[in-house]
Each structure stands twice: as structure tokens, then as C-alpha cells.
N, C-alpha and C positions, 0 to 999 in steps of 0.2 A: 665484671671488671672493679676493681677497687674505688672505694668513694674518693680516698686522698688521691689518688691517679689522676681521676677525672677532675678533681677540684683544680689540682696542678695543671693539668692542661688547659682547663678554661683560663685560668689566671695567665698562664703564657701565652696564649692566643690574644687575650684581652689587652697584653703590653704590647702588641707588635706595632701599633700607629701612635706610641706616646713618646714624649722627650724623655730625658734623663730623669730620674726622680729627685724632686727638689725645684725643678726649672720652673720658673713662672713665666708663662709667655702670654702675651696681649694678642699675637697675629699667628695663623697658621694657614699654610698654602701649599697644593702640591704643585710639583714642577718637573719637568724633565729636561736635562741638559745631555747631550750626547746619548748614549745608550741608558744613562742613568735617571732612574726615577726616584724623586725624594719628597718628603714633605719637610718644609721649613716651619721650623717654630721661633717666634723670635718676640723680642722686646726692642725697648729703645736702646738697649747697652749690648746685646748679647743675642746670639742664635745658635740653633742646633739644626742640621741638616740629618734626615734619617732615609736612608737609602733604603728603597721596597724591592729592588729587582736583583735576580740572581747575576753573578759574573764570574770570569774564569779568573784564576790566579793572576795570570797576566796582564788582566785588566784594572789591578786594584791600583795601580800607580795613577791612573788617571781621576779616581774617587774624589780626592781631596780637592782638584782643581775643578771639577765639575761642581763640586759641593760650595765652594765659595762663589761660583759664578751662578749658581741657583740663589743663593743667598743675597747677593748684590742685586739680582734680578727681582726677586720677590720684596725685598726690604726698600730699595731704593739707597742703601746705604754702602759704604765702603767697608770691607773687612780689614781691620788692623793687621798690620804685618806684625807677624811673630806670636799671633794669639790664636793659630788655627792648632787644634789638637784633636785625637781621636783615632777611630779606625776607620777601615772600608764600610762599616755600618751605619756610624755615628759619627758626625764630625761636627765640633764645637768650637766657635769663634766670637770675639768680640767686633761689635761694630762702631764705627765712626761716622755718625749722621750730621 
């Protein structure tokens, strides 16, 4: 197997449980809401919820709502309305503590 391919695979696997590049977080906690398993990375102003489980296409509509619930549960803060963005894999939001 090519050394470059092996290095690329290891790099990809190492990034499976990390927030978006450049996000500085002070806390990290795993949480499950509904069928979705998240790791919530957060600081005093913002958070990122990284989903780990597989879902079907028709289940993607519920992911952001579950990510907000997970974040509010972990941080004890409210998510600012209109600040939620992302996709079914990673949801970013600003916090109001």
C-alpha cells in the first residue's frame, strides 16, 4: 500500500472526533438526544455539536433540533436564535449564557 495513502487514511481517522479547524473550546462532552449521538465542543460564546451515528436521509431534518437540545443540556446555556448553521454532521451555534 502506498505510504501517502496510509498517511491520508490516518489523518482522516484522527479528525473524526474534533471540532472545525480554528475553533477554540474549553469543554467537550458526549451526549445522546433521540437517536443521535453527539460530542459537544463549547466555550462561553459558541458551540459545535458533532454527530457520530449513521442516519437515514429522511432523519436529517431532526438533527439540528437534537443538536440544539444536546448543546443546551451540556452547556446550561440557551442557543441564540438565528445563529444555528451547519449540516447533519456538524452544527455550529452561538450561546447566550
